[in-house]
N, C-alpha and C positions, 0 to 999 in steps of 0.2 A: 406618467408624464410625455408632452408631446416634445420632440426633438424641438432645437435651441427653434430653429428656424420656423418653425410651425408655431410653436410661440410665438415669437414676432408678429408672424402675420395673423396668428388673430386675434391681437392686442389691435393691431392697425384695423381688421375688419369690424373689432365691435366698435372703433371709431367712426366707423363708415356706417354703420347698423344705426346710430346714433345720430349722424348728422341727416340721414334719411326721414328718422323720425320727426326731428328737428324741427324738418323744411313744411312735413305732413301736418303738426299737428300743430305750428303757427301760420298757417296759412287759412284755418277753422277757427283760430282762439279770437276771442271778441267778434266771431261775427255771428246773426242769429243762426241756431243749428238747431235742427229737432233732438227733442231726448225721446227713447227711449227706456222700456223696465224689462229687467231681464226676470229669469225665473226667479232668483233668489232676492228679488225685489231693488237691487241696486240699479241705476240709472246706466247706459251708455247711449254715444252718439256715433254718427258715422266716422268722425274723426278716429276713435279706439281703432272701429273696427277696418277702416284704411290704412291705418298708421302699422298694424299688425300686421294683413296682408302685404305690403309692401317689404314689411321686413322678413316674412317666411320667404316672398319672392325672392330676395335677394338669397339668405341663407340655404333654401333648395337650388338655386342657379348655380351658385358657389361650391357646395358642400352637400351634393345630394345624399351623401350614405348619413348624414347627420340627423340627430333627431330633433324636434323640436316640440318646446310646450308653451302654449301661452293662453292668455286671459280669455282673447275673445272666441279663439277659431278651435280651440282646443289641443290635442297631444298626436303626435304620430313618432313613432319608433324611442320610446323611454327607455327600452332596455337596450339602445347601443351605444358603444363607448364614446359616443360624441351627443352630446345635448346642449341646446340652446333653450333656455328659460325666459320668455319675456312677458313683460307686463307694457303696452303701448302710451298706456295715460294712467299712473299710480294719482288719483288725487282728480279722478273723472267730475265729483262735485265740485272742486274748485275750480277746474276746467271750465264747467259749464257756468259757474256762478264770475267767473271772470278774472280769478285770483290766477297769479302765476305761479304758485307754489304747487303745479302737477308736474311732474316728471315723467320719462320714461326708465325703465329697469332692463337692463338687460345680462345674463349671467353666461357663461359658457362653460358647459360642466365635460370633464375630461373621467373617464373610468369612474365615474358617480361622484365625486367630487367637482366642487366650485373651483375653477382654476383663476378665472378673471370675472370682474364683477363693474357694470358701471351703472352709474345714478344719474342722469342729463336732466337740466332745467332749462326748457330750451327758451321759454318766454324771460327768463335771469341770463342765458349766456354762462350758464354753471355748470361744469363737469367736472364729477368724481371718478377715478376707477382704481380698481385696485387690482394688483396682480402677484399671483402666489410667489413667493420669494422675491418677489418688488419692490415691495413699497405699496403706499396710496399715494395718488396723483391729483390736484386739486387746481384744475386749469392749466394744468401741465409743471405746477412744481408740486415738491414733496410734503405732505400732508400728516400733521400726528394728533391724533388723541390729547387730552387735558391729563394733566397729574393728578387730578380730584382722588381722594380715596374714602373722605368722610361724606354720608349722606347728606349730616349737617352743614354741609360745603359744599353740596351739588345742586346744578342749574337740571331740571330735569325736565322732558319732555315727551309727549302724548299726541296721536292725533286729534284723538278726543277724549275726554273720561266718562262721555255716554255709550263708546263701545264698550266695556266694561259691566259684566254682570254676573248674578249670585254672589258667589263667596268674595269670587275674585274681583268685585271691584272694593269689597272689601278691603281687600290685601295690597290692592293696587291705591287706594286712596291712603292706607296704612304707610307705603312705603311713600308718597307723597308727600307726605303732612311731615316728613324726617327731613325732606329738603329743605333748601334756603328758596329756591325760587322755583316754580315752575308757569311752562308756555305751552299754551294748545295751540294746534292746528301746524299743516305741514305734509302731512303725507311721509314719502319717502324724503323729503328735504329735510327734514329731523335728524335723519341720519347722516347726511351729510355736515350738517353743523356737527353731530359728535363726531366725525370722523377729522375734524379741522379743529377740535379744540374750542369749540363756542359752547357747545351745550356737553352733560358730563353721563347724561342717563336718559336713555330712552326706554319705554316699558309698552307695549301693546299686545291686545287680543284678537284672534278670529282670523290672522292672517293666511292666507294661502301660500303656495309655494312661489308663484310668481311673485309674488309682494314682497319676498326676502332672501329668497336664493341667492342676487344680486348685490346684495346688502353684506353680505358674509364676508368676501374679500375686501370689500370697502373700509369694512369697520378693524379687521382683524391685521392688515395690512398698515393698519394707519396705527395699530400698537393698539387699539381694543379689545373689546372679550362681545360676542354675540353669542348664545345660547337660547333655547326653549326655560323655561320656566322650573324646568328641576335641574337645570343646566346641563344637559345633554346636547353635544352639537347639532344644527338645523341641518334637516335636509328634506327631500321631495315628501316625503310622509310626517316631517312633523306637525302638531296639532295648533299651532300657527299663533302660539304666545312667545312672545318675545322679548327677549331681555339684552340690552345692548350697554356696555357699559365701557367709561375711560380705562379703570383699573382693573387687577384681580380684585381688591379691598373692597372697592365701592359693587363691586360686580356679587361680591361676597353677600354683602351685608343687606343688598335688594333680595339677592335669591331665599337668603335666611326667612326671610317673612314671605315672599310668594308663595314658597312651595312648601307650608306648611299645611 
């Protein structure tokens, strides 16, 4: 773990990265913009590419020995002690459609563990940051998950039920049907809702490491649990199936269904 002075410095720098990303993404938001298609058939825009370029430039200028993993411009130095994992626009489809529920995800890892994670929602002026051992903060105030312990009482969120495939679609549906309320859409925003106690469980499939690494300290430091569908801790090589819940009881009830 970094020395305490460096620890505080990393927190401040994470905030600076989020501010730069917010300025860049909002300058393009709800303006005419060309939409390109990546090899995986997902959309991308100049806003995604330029935002990540600026963040990488900042990181390399301030911490040239650190590694970087980003969605748009690949990776370098994945084996280094310090690594930044960034998604410049999580929710590019929402961004393109003019919906404000797009965000920037920033994770700082030290010795292969996520120490700091941030969810920045520029169009809505909302910001969550989880710092290992210090808690999770929403717009500067400490926040916590709900106390929900039963699926029958839970509010469930996912970006879209259409993203689930094969037998996993059936498992998700079984969990969903047991919950009190279901809401769809939101990408990374729904994890902020979980960290602040507004929803109780989030289930998703097929995420990449830049989609979920920043979420780990946000959820954990808010008192929740976030794992893959086997109950294992998320890492850079996880399969992308994510289960986040407010309480151990709720997490276990969903896990019993998802890992069959």
